[in-house]
N, C-alpha and C positions, 0 to 999 in steps of 0.2 A: 560502475561496471567492475568486473573482476580484473584488477590490475595490481601490480606490485606496490604502487604508490598508495592505493586504497588499503591494501592489506597491512602495510606499514603504519598507516594512520590509525587503523582500527587496533593494531597491536599496541601502539603508544597509548591509546585511550583505554586499553585493557578491555576491549570489546571483542566478542566472537563474531567472525564474518558470517553473514547470512546473505551474501551476494551470490547469485546463481552463476554457475560456470558456463562458458560459451565456447564452443569449438570454432575453429577457423578452417579455411580450406587446407586440406592436407594434414590437419591435426585435429582428429576427432577427440571428444572428451572421453575419459575412461568410464568404465562401468561404475566405479566408486563415485565419480563426479555426477553421474546420472542419478544414482541413489540419493546423493546429497541434494541435487536439484529437486527431486520429487518431494523430499522432506521439507525443503524450503517452500515449495509451491503450495503445500497444503495449508500453510498459514498466509502466504502472500496473496493468494487469490481472494481471500476474504477481505483483506484490506484494500486491494486494488478494486474490487467490486464496489465497495462502499464509496471510495473516492471517485470512481468512474460514474456511479449513479448521481452523486452530488454534482459532478461536472455537467452531466447531461440535463438534469432536472433544474438546477439553479445557476448554472454557469460558474460554479466554484472553480477556483484556481486562478481567477483573475482578480487582482487587488483593485477594488474600486475606490479605495481611500489611501491617503498618504499618512504614514506613521505606523509604528508597530502596534500601538494600542487600538487604533481604529481598524487596522487590518485583522488583528486578533478578534476584535468584537464581531467583525463580519464573518469570520470563520466559525465562531461560536453560534451565531444566528443561523448560518447555513447548516450546522450540525443539528441544531434544534429543529429546524424545518425538515431535515432529512428524517429525523426520528418521528416527527409528527406525521409525515407523509407515509411512512411505513407502518405505523401503529395499527390502523384498521386492518390491514392485511394480516398482520401477525395475530391479532385477536381472533379474526375469523378462522385462520388456519389452526389455531390452538383449540377453538371450540369444536371443530370438525373431528378432531382426534378422539 
């Protein structure tokens, strides 16, 4: 989330913040912050949609194994399954154009 602690951590790591701004009661976000949020959301929704679909279709996000290498292998297999699941639809939509 957008906090001073996270901003400082990103600054130490020399990374640009892509965390969306959030208003609070009595403190609305500025017009500039709204424009930044729109720019961030143009990329974020694509990533969120992918992970959300993987979660719905395959139960991704739950580690079924213990250990980094096994969990990583699970994630790779879920990614392969996601791509295989989507491939027919992509081929059909491209052939229609």
